[in-house]
Backbone as CSV, one residue per row, in Angstrom:
resi,resn,N_x,N_y,N_z,CA_x,CA_y,CA_z,C_x,C_y,C_z
1,MET,13.229,0.985,-0.970,11.782,1.203,-1.035,11.085,0.169,-0.151
2,ASN,10.075,0.618,0.618,9.359,-0.284,1.500,8.473,-1.238,0.708
3,PRO,8.234,-2.452,1.242,7.370,-3.393,0.542,5.955,-2.835,0.364
4,ASN,5.369,-3.074,-0.789,3.984,-2.700,-1.052,3.131,-3.930,-0.790
5,ILE,2.315,-3.889,0.275,1.573,-5.096,0.658,0.465,-5.427,-0.326
6,LEU,0.189,-4.528,-1.282,-0.754,-4.866,-2.344,-0.101,-5.748,-3.402
7,LEU,1.217,-5.655,-3.514,1.932,-6.362,-4.568,2.850,-7.469,-4.042
8,GLU,3.335,-7.303,-2.825,4.313,-8.233,-2.290,3.820,-8.848,-0.977
9,GLN,4.391,-9.967,-0.625,4.040,-10.612,0.632,4.631,-9.816,1.790
10,ALA,3.809,-9.563,2.802,4.284,-8.830,3.971,5.362,-9.650,4.670
11,PRO,6.398,-9.006,5.197,7.545,-9.738,5.758,7.214,-10.479,7.046
12,SER,7.902,-11.580,7.251,7.802,-12.340,8.503,9.185,-12.546,9.105
13,SER,10.153,-11.782,8.624,11.502,-11.833,9.167,12.139,-10.452,9.000
14,VAL,13.193,-10.213,9.771,13.913,-8.943,9.698,15.403,-9.221,9.729
15,LEU,16.189,-8.236,9.339,17.633,-8.361,9.405,18.127,-7.855,10.756
16,VAL,18.855,-8.727,11.465,19.442,-8.361,12.748,20.951,-8.427,12.601
17,ASP,21.569,-7.267,12.506,23.020,-7.184,12.297,23.453,-8.017,11.093
18,GLY,22.680,-7.929,10.020,23.015,-8.614,8.782,22.494,-10.024,8.664
19,ALA,22.005,-10.597,9.773,21.476,-11.966,9.746,19.950,-11.923,9.677
20,CYS,19.372,-12.834,8.917,17.918,-12.897,8.773,17.312,-13.572,10.000
21,GLY,16.445,-12.854,10.693,15.825,-13.404,11.890,14.319,-13.459,11.759
22,PRO,13.710,-14.639,11.832,12.249,-14.737,11.774,11.627,-14.135,13.028
23,LEU,10.457,-13.526,12.857,9.737,-12.985,14.006,8.266,-13.348,13.910
24,ASN,7.542,-13.083,14.981,6.113,-13.377,15.029,5.346,-12.190,14.447
25,PRO,4.752,-12.341,13.248,4.105,-11.200,12.602,2.625,-11.041,12.956
26,SER,2.129,-11.797,13.918,0.701,-11.803,14.237,0.210,-10.445,14.719
27,HIS,-1.053,-10.152,14.427,-1.664,-8.919,14.922,-1.711,-8.898,16.440
28,ARG,-1.837,-10.058,17.055,-1.875,-10.103,18.526,-0.539,-9.667,19.124
29,THR,0.558,-10.006,18.448,1.862,-9.564,18.931,1.964,-8.047,18.881
30,GLY,1.519,-7.447,17.778,1.548,-5.996,17.655,0.713,-5.314,18.717
31,ILE,-0.465,-5.880,19.004,-1.326,-5.301,20.042,-0.655,-5.415,21.411
32,GLN,-0.024,-6.570,21.674,0.684,-6.738,22.949,1.825,-5.729,23.084
33,VAL,2.514,-5.477,21.988,3.597,-4.488,22.007,3.041,-3.101,22.315
34,MET,1.900,-2.757,21.726,1.283,-1.466,21.994,0.849,-1.349,23.453
35,ARG,0.232,-2.393,23.970,-0.192,-2.381,25.380,1.017,-2.212,26.284
36,LEU,2.087,-2.917,25.942,3.310,-2.857,26.738,3.913,-1.460,26.707
37,SER,3.982,-0.866,25.523,4.609,0.449,25.381,3.844,1.524,26.129
38,ASP,2.546,1.300,26.342,1.712,2.303,27.003,1.545,2.045,28.496
39,ASP,2.203,1.021,29.021,2.044,0.667,30.441,3.002,1.507,31.284
40,PRO,2.490,2.427,32.101,3.374,3.303,32.886,4.064,2.592,34.044
41,THR,3.667,1.358,34.336,4.262,0.631,35.454,5.483,-0.189,35.038
42,VAL,5.740,-0.273,33.737,6.849,-1.093,33.229,8.001,-0.171,32.824
43,THR,9.211,-0.509,33.243,10.383,0.299,32.907,10.741,0.127,31.433
44,ASP,11.481,1.091,30.903,11.901,1.008,29.496,12.755,-0.233,29.249
45,GLU,13.581,-0.582,30.215,14.427,-1.773,30.066,13.587,-3.036,29.973
46,ASP,12.572,-3.138,30.831,11.700,-4.320,30.810,10.843,-4.344,29.542
47,LYS,10.455,-3.165,29.067,9.682,-3.105,27.823,10.507,-3.626,26.651
48,ALA,11.767,-3.214,26.591,12.639,-3.650,25.503,12.843,-5.161,25.546
49,ARG,13.086,-5.702,26.749,13.300,-7.142,26.883,12.030,-7.918,26.519
50,ALA,10.882,-7.429,26.986,9.621,-8.113,26.673,9.338,-8.079,25.178
51,MET,9.671,-6.961,24.522,9.458,-6.868,23.083,10.275,-7.907,22.321
52,LEU,11.508,-8.125,22.761,12.346,-9.128,22.112,11.714,-10.513,22.207
53,PHE,11.185,-10.843,23.386,10.577,-12.157,23.550,9.262,-12.265,22.787
54,LEU,8.500,-11.177,22.715,7.250,-11.204,21.959,7.499,-11.456,20.481
55,TYR,8.506,-10.794,19.949,8.756,-10.915,18.514,9.645,-12.105,18.137
56,PHE,10.653,-12.382,18.944,11.647,-13.384,18.535,11.649,-14.651,19.394
57,GLY,10.909,-14.654,20.490,10.950,-15.798,21.385,10.361,-17.068,20.773
58,THR,11.025,-18.187,21.014,10.523,-19.499,20.590,10.543,-20.434,21.788
59,LEU,9.648,-21.373,21.784,9.531,-22.294,22.912,10.581,-23.395,22.812
60,SER,11.388,-23.530,23.857,12.414,-24.566,23.890,11.775,-25.925,24.148
61,THR,12.108,-26.906,23.332,11.572,-28.257,23.526,12.189,-28.933,24.744
62,GLN,13.337,-28.440,25.189,14.014,-29.039,26.341,13.535,-28.471,27.663
63,THR,13.417,-27.147,27.742,13.039,-26.508,29.005,11.577,-26.112,29.063
64,GLY,10.938,-26.020,27.901,9.547,-25.566,27.867,9.405,-24.078,28.096
65,LYS,10.523,-23.358,28.046,10.509,-21.916,28.259,10.854,-21.180,26.967
66,LEU,10.481,-19.900,26.919,10.826,-19.095,25.756,12.323,-18.822,25.728
67,GLN,12.873,-18.879,24.535,14.289,-18.575,24.368,14.464,-17.680,23.151
68,LEU,15.566,-16.934,23.141,15.862,-16.040,22.033,16.960,-16.628,21.168
69,PRO,16.879,-16.430,19.855,17.940,-16.929,18.965,19.248,-16.189,19.213
70,HIS,20.339,-16.818,18.773,21.672,-16.277,19.046,21.847,-14.870,18.494
71,GLU,21.372,-14.613,17.274,21.601,-13.297,16.678,20.914,-12.183,17.479
72,VAL,19.841,-12.544,18.195,19.137,-11.552,19.010,19.868,-11.313,20.328
73,THR,20.290,-12.389,20.994,21.011,-12.220,22.258,22.377,-11.573,22.031
74,ALA,22.967,-11.818,20.863,24.279,-11.241,20.568,24.181,-9.767,20.182
75,HIS,23.050,-9.377,19.601,22.884,-7.993,19.142,21.489,-7.487,19.540
76,PRO,21.229,-7.343,20.837,19.881,-6.960,21.284,19.431,-5.591,20.783
77,GLU,20.345,-4.622,20.713,19.952,-3.293,20.249,19.551,-3.323,18.783
78,ALA,20.300,-4.075,17.977,19.956,-4.199,16.556,18.625,-4.933,16.392
79,ALA,18.372,-5.919,17.273,17.124,-6.675,17.208,15.934,-5.783,17.561
80,ILE,16.099,-4.939,18.571,15.025,-4.020,18.948,14.742,-3.041,17.817
81,GLU,15.797,-2.512,17.214,15.631,-1.580,16.103,14.909,-2.246,14.936
82,ALA,15.268,-3.506,14.654,14.630,-4.232,13.556,13.158,-4.513,13.881
83,ALA,12.882,-4.886,15.137,11.503,-5.173,15.546,10.649,-3.915,15.469
84,LEU,11.206,-2.787,15.892,10.467,-1.532,15.826,10.201,-1.126,14.380
85,GLY,11.162,-1.380,13.496,10.956,-1.090,12.090,9.800,-1.905,11.525
86,PHE,9.738,-3.183,11.912,8.622,-4.034,11.482,7.313,-3.521,12.066
87,PHE,7.322,-3.218,13.368,6.135,-2.728,14.067,5.602,-1.458,13.410
88,ASN,6.496,-0.597,12.956,6.113,0.667,12.322,5.764,0.513,10.847
89,LEU,5.701,-0.725,10.352,5.409,-0.997,8.948,6.454,-0.372,8.040
90,SER,7.688,-0.274,8.536,8.798,0.339,7.798,8.490,1.762,7.372
91,GLU,7.615,2.430,8.114,7.274,3.816,7.833,8.021,4.728,8.810
92,PRO,8.262,5.977,8.417,9.040,6.870,9.278,8.327,7.266,10.554
93,ARG,6.981,7.237,10.551,6.230,7.626,11.735,5.648,6.390,12.400
94,PRO,5.734,6.280,13.721,5.214,5.100,14.420,3.695,5.066,14.399
95,PRO,3.108,3.880,14.507,1.648,3.793,14.545,1.081,4.510,15.756
96,ALA,-0.149,4.946,15.636,-0.902,5.492,16.755,-2.349,5.042,16.537
97,PRO,-3.112,4.735,17.550,-2.755,4.914,18.939,-1.955,3.747,19.509
98,SER,-1.017,4.086,20.333,-0.318,3.080,21.123,-0.561,3.456,22.569
99,GLY,-1.843,3.739,22.841,-2.183,4.413,24.062,-1.886,5.873,23.842
100,GLY,-2.089,6.325,22.565,-1.667,7.652,22.166,-2.367,8.759,22.931
101,ARG,-1.829,9.961,22.812,-2.402,11.125,23.463,-2.712,12.184,22.417
102,SER,-3.714,12.992,22.734,-4.070,14.094,21.852,-3.096,15.239,22.053
103,ALA,-3.250,16.260,21.205,-2.392,17.424,21.334,-2.534,18.077,22.700
104,ALA,-3.719,17.914,23.323,-3.962,18.506,24.636,-3.419,17.635,25.765
105,GLY,-2.864,16.478,25.433,-2.261,15.612,26.439,-3.179,14.537,26.977
106,ALA,-4.435,14.498,26.523,-5.373,13.493,27.021,-5.118,12.142,26.364
107,ARG,-5.207,11.080,27.147,-5.068,9.735,26.597,-6.348,9.401,25.840
108,VAL,-6.215,8.951,24.601,-7.395,8.826,23.740,-7.766,7.382,23.404
109,PHE,-6.934,6.425,23.779,-7.230,5.044,23.396,-6.576,4.083,24.368
110,ASP,-7.237,2.960,24.582,-6.695,1.912,25.448,-7.114,0.560,24.874
111,TRP,-6.138,-0.304,24.607,-6.438,-1.574,23.941,-7.308,-2.489,24.784
112,ASP,-7.280,-2.352,26.101,-8.151,-3.165,26.954,-9.536,-2.529,27.058
113,TRP,-9.581,-1.249,27.385,-10.837,-0.544,27.582,-11.665,-0.478,26.294
114,ASP,-10.976,-0.348,25.156,-11.668,-0.177,23.875,-11.740,-1.457,23.048
115,ALA,-11.398,-2.575,23.641,-11.377,-3.838,22.888,-12.733,-4.153,22.262
116,GLY,-13.807,-3.915,22.999,-15.146,-4.203,22.473,-15.486,-3.355,21.269
117,ARG,-15.070,-2.097,21.300,-15.323,-1.219,20.149,-14.580,-1.718,18.911
118,VAL,-13.312,-2.061,19.088,-12.526,-2.553,17.949,-13.125,-3.845,17.404
119,LEU,-13.501,-4.750,18.305,-14.106,-6.017,17.906,-15.362,-5.781,17.066
120,ALA,-16.241,-4.908,17.562,-17.496,-4.644,16.858,-17.249,-3.941,15.521
121,ASP,-16.316,-3.003,15.494,-16.044,-2.269,14.256,-15.461,-3.170,13.175
122,PHE,-14.567,-4.069,13.541,-13.991,-4.979,12.545,-15.063,-5.918,12.003
123,GLU,-15.957,-6.365,12.874,-17.042,-7.244,12.420,-17.981,-6.479,11.493
124,ARG,-18.300,-5.259,11.872,-19.263,-4.456,11.120,-18.688,-3.974,9.786
125,GLU,-17.443,-3.492,9.784,-16.883,-2.883,8.583,-16.192,-3.879,7.653
126,TYR,-15.586,-4.919,8.232,-14.796,-5.845,7.411,-15.302,-7.285,7.427
127,GLY,-16.249,-7.571,8.297,-16.707,-8.948,8.427,-15.647,-9.858,9.016
128,ILE,-14.737,-9.292,9.828,-13.655,-10.056,10.449,-13.945,-10.208,11.935
129,ASP,-13.950,-11.428,12.411,-14.212,-11.713,13.819,-12.887,-11.801,14.566
130,LEU,-12.510,-10.714,15.227,-11.241,-10.691,15.950,-11.267,-11.575,17.194
131,ALA,-12.454,-12.018,17.602,-12.552,-12.910,18.757,-12.281,-14.366,18.376
132,ASP,-12.193,-14.641,17.080,-11.899,-15.987,16.604,-10.435,-16.316,16.915
133,ARG,-10.208,-17.260,17.816,-8.844,-17.563,18.256,-8.006,-18.226,17.169
134,THR,-8.661,-18.708,16.112,-7.905,-19.297,15.008,-7.466,-18.232,14.004
135,LEU,-7.989,-17.023,14.155,-7.641,-15.943,13.242,-6.223,-15.471,13.525
136,ASN,-5.443,-15.314,12.478,-4.061,-14.873,12.638,-3.725,-13.898,11.507
137,LEU,-4.073,-12.631,11.699,-3.794,-11.610,10.700,-2.339,-11.165,10.795
138,HIS,-1.756,-10.885,9.655,-0.431,-10.266,9.675,-0.584,-8.864,10.249
139,TRP,0.367,-8.453,11.094,0.287,-7.148,11.739,0.112,-6.019,10.740
140,TRP,0.799,-6.085,9.610,0.709,-5.004,8.626,-0.711,-4.903,8.062
141,ARG,-1.346,-6.039,7.854,-2.719,-6.012,7.349,-3.662,-5.487,8.431
142,PHE,-3.493,-5.993,9.647,-4.367,-5.565,10.738,-4.274,-4.058,10.940
143,TRP,-3.043,-3.535,10.997,-2.899,-2.114,11.288,-3.403,-1.254,10.140
144,SER,-3.248,-1.726,8.904,-3.792,-0.994,7.757,-5.311,-0.909,7.859
145,LEU,-5.940,-2.007,8.293,-7.395,-2.010,8.460,-7.805,-1.139,9.640
146,PHE,-7.068,-1.235,10.747,-7.436,-0.491,11.944,-7.420,1.014,11.692
147,ARG,-6.322,1.504,11.132,-6.208,2.958,11.003,-7.058,3.506,9.866
148,ASN,-7.706,2.624,9.104,-8.626,3.076,8.070,-10.079,2.769,8.406
149,LEU,-10.353,2.493,9.676,-11.745,2.396,10.104,-12.445,3.720,9.808
150,GLY,-13.719,3.635,9.454,-14.456,4.838,9.096,-14.604,5.810,10.256
151,GLU,-14.785,7.078,9.924,-14.949,8.097,10.952,-16.183,7.849,11.805
152,SER,-17.165,7.134,11.259,-18.382,6.842,12.019,-18.238,5.602,12.898
153,SER,-17.097,4.913,12.822,-16.894,3.732,13.660,-16.823,4.143,15.127
154,GLN,-17.210,3.229,16.001,-17.194,3.517,17.438,-15.784,3.823,17.923
155,THR,-14.800,3.135,17.359,-13.408,3.343,17.768,-12.934,4.741,17.430
156,MET,-13.126,5.159,16.190,-12.643,6.466,15.771,-13.447,7.597,16.408
157,GLN,-14.734,7.372,16.656,-15.523,8.381,17.346,-15.014,8.581,18.769
158,ALA,-14.701,7.480,19.459,-14.199,7.582,20.829,-12.871,8.326,20.863
159,ILE,-11.971,8.006,19.929,-10.672,8.682,19.867,-10.868,10.173,19.607
160,SER,-11.757,10.508,18.677,-12.003,11.898,18.319,-12.585,12.687,19.493
161,ILE,-13.542,12.096,20.177,-14.188,12.800,21.295,-13.217,12.987,22.455
162,ARG,-12.460,11.956,22.782,-11.508,12.077,23.888,-10.441,13.132,23.600
163,GLY,-10.063,13.263,22.343,-9.010,14.203,21.996,-9.502,15.599,21.677
164,ALA,-10.828,15.773,21.604,-11.377,17.080,21.245,-11.165,18.088,22.374
165,VAL,-10.845,19.313,21.992,-10.646,20.390,22.963,-11.843,21.336,22.887
166,PRO,-12.640,21.448,23.955,-13.811,22.328,23.919,-13.414,23.791,23.789
167,ASP,-14.092,24.496,22.923,-13.828,25.916,22.696,-15.177,26.621,22.564
168,GLU,-15.605,27.249,23.637,-16.941,27.852,23.651,-17.087,28.967,22.634
169,LYS,-15.997,29.716,22.375,-16.072,30.817,21.426,-16.383,30.316,20.017
170,LYS,-15.817,29.167,19.664,-16.027,28.620,18.319,-17.268,27.723,18.246
171,MET,-17.539,27.006,19.340,-18.576,25.979,19.307,-19.910,26.436,19.880
172,GLY,-19.869,27.364,20.815,-21.084,27.736,21.524,-21.237,26.909,22.787
173,ARG,-21.949,27.462,23.758,-22.061,26.810,25.069,-22.765,25.457,25.001
174,GLU,-23.835,25.374,24.236,-24.596,24.125,24.158,-23.749,22.998,23.569
175,ALA,-22.993,23.299,22.512,-22.142,22.287,21.880,-21.030,21.850,22.819
176,VAL,-20.472,22.797,23.581,-19.425,22.453,24.540,-19.983,21.545,25.635
177,ASP,-21.170,21.870,26.145,-21.790,21.032,27.181,-22.018,19.616,26.666
178,ASN,-22.488,19.507,25.424,-22.721,18.192,24.832,-21.418,17.425,24.681
179,LEU,-20.360,18.131,24.235,-19.061,17.485,24.085,-18.526,17.010,25.433
180,MET,-18.651,17.834,26.458,-18.143,17.460,27.767,-18.891,16.248,28.333
181,LYS,-20.185,16.163,28.062,-20.950,14.986,28.492,-20.420,13.729,27.812
182,ARG,-20.138,13.843,26.519,-19.637,12.689,25.765,-18.220,12.331,26.212
183,LYS,-17.382,13.348,26.461,-16.020,13.085,26.935,-16.053,12.391,28.296
184,THR,-16.944,12.841,29.173,-17.043,12.234,30.498,-17.497,10.778,30.395
185,ALA,-18.451,10.513,29.505,-18.956,9.145,29.331,-17.887,8.209,28.781
186,LEU,-16.934,8.776,28.027,-15.902,7.957,27.377,-14.554,8.019,28.093
187,MET,-14.513,8.586,29.280,-13.256,8.720,30.012,-12.575,7.366,30.199
188,LEU,-11.271,7.346,29.967,-10.477,6.157,30.258,-10.062,6.190,31.725
189,PRO,-9.970,5.039,32.367,-9.599,5.016,33.785,-8.174,5.518,33.994
190,ALA,-7.977,6.241,35.076,-6.648,6.771,35.392,-5.745,5.654,35.888
191,ARG,-4.497,5.666,35.420,-3.519,4.665,35.851,-2.396,5.286,36.664
192,THR,-2.267,6.591,36.587,-1.219,7.291,37.314,-1.832,8.499,38.013
193,GLU,-1.071,9.099,38.912,-1.550,10.290,39.614,-1.779,11.436,38.626
194,GLU,-0.906,11.543,37.633,-1.061,12.592,36.624,-2.372,12.438,35.865
195,GLU,-2.697,11.208,35.447,-3.942,10.972,34.726,-5.147,11.224,35.621
196,ALA,-5.050,10.870,36.909,-6.144,11.112,37.836,-6.408,12.609,37.979
197,LEU,-5.341,13.406,38.023,-5.491,14.855,38.122,-6.131,15.432,36.863
198,GLN,-5.777,14.871,35.694,-6.378,15.337,34.441,-7.881,15.064,34.416
199,LEU,-8.286,13.870,34.868,-9.704,13.526,34.893,-10.456,14.394,35.899
200,THR,-9.840,14.636,37.051,-10.475,15.490,38.064,-10.663,16.899,37.522
201,HIS,-9.650,17.390,36.818,-9.723,18.731,36.227,-10.834,18.802,35.191
202,LEU,-10.980,17.741,34.379,-12.027,17.721,33.360,-13.401,17.767,34.015
203,ARG,-13.617,16.950,35.035,-14.905,16.938,35.736,-15.173,18.285,36.412
204,TYR,-14.144,18.861,36.982,-14.272,20.138,37.693,-14.684,21.251,36.739
205,ARG,-14.040,21.301,35.578,-14.362,22.341,34.591,-15.788,22.215,34.112
206,TRP,-16.209,20.971,33.873,-17.568,20.769,33.361,-18.604,21.124,34.416
207,ALA,-18.341,20.714,35.668,-19.283,20.971,36.742,-19.472,22.473,36.985
208,LEU,-18.383,23.246,36.850,-18.443,24.689,37.087,-18.787,25.482,35.842
209,GLY,-18.777,24.780,34.696,-19.095,25.474,33.445,-18.035,26.451,33.030
210,VAL,-16.753,26.067,33.246,-15.651,26.961,32.885,-14.755,26.285,31.866
């Protein structure tokens, strides 16, 4: 049974091939992992290696560089699996958004582009200042708060609008035009040729009214 964070302390270590390995449970680490996983310029191999250092890396007093503990270097695949289990809050489905996409394939969230919205929503809804550099939330607490932001929050509204699929038959022409204006205003910048083509297609459809 997974830990209940209402009753038990959220974990700060994981089992790596049977050995207990401490990891960095900070919300900033989880956000960095999400940004990394959504970066189309980074290979899967580099993402896996960076994740290990984000979660398990410690600063060497001799070299001043990050180093990985023996159990991680000896069993990197088990360490990645354990880190992902922690990242997913030991739930069967991974968190979203991780730069997630809607059913229509549109990218609906970006941790850099939407940082201001998240900052304002946490301050407004929870009284938590995410810009406070001394703040160190456990990832499980942060993600529980994030995914339960109200539907009226700027973050959830942006995700909903970006992922909405206009349907003139159901919505009517005026509602579709209004939605397309809002989608255009909230467009995330293209990072790949595929994303650029999607944005061009969206603008083209709206301009022609099709």
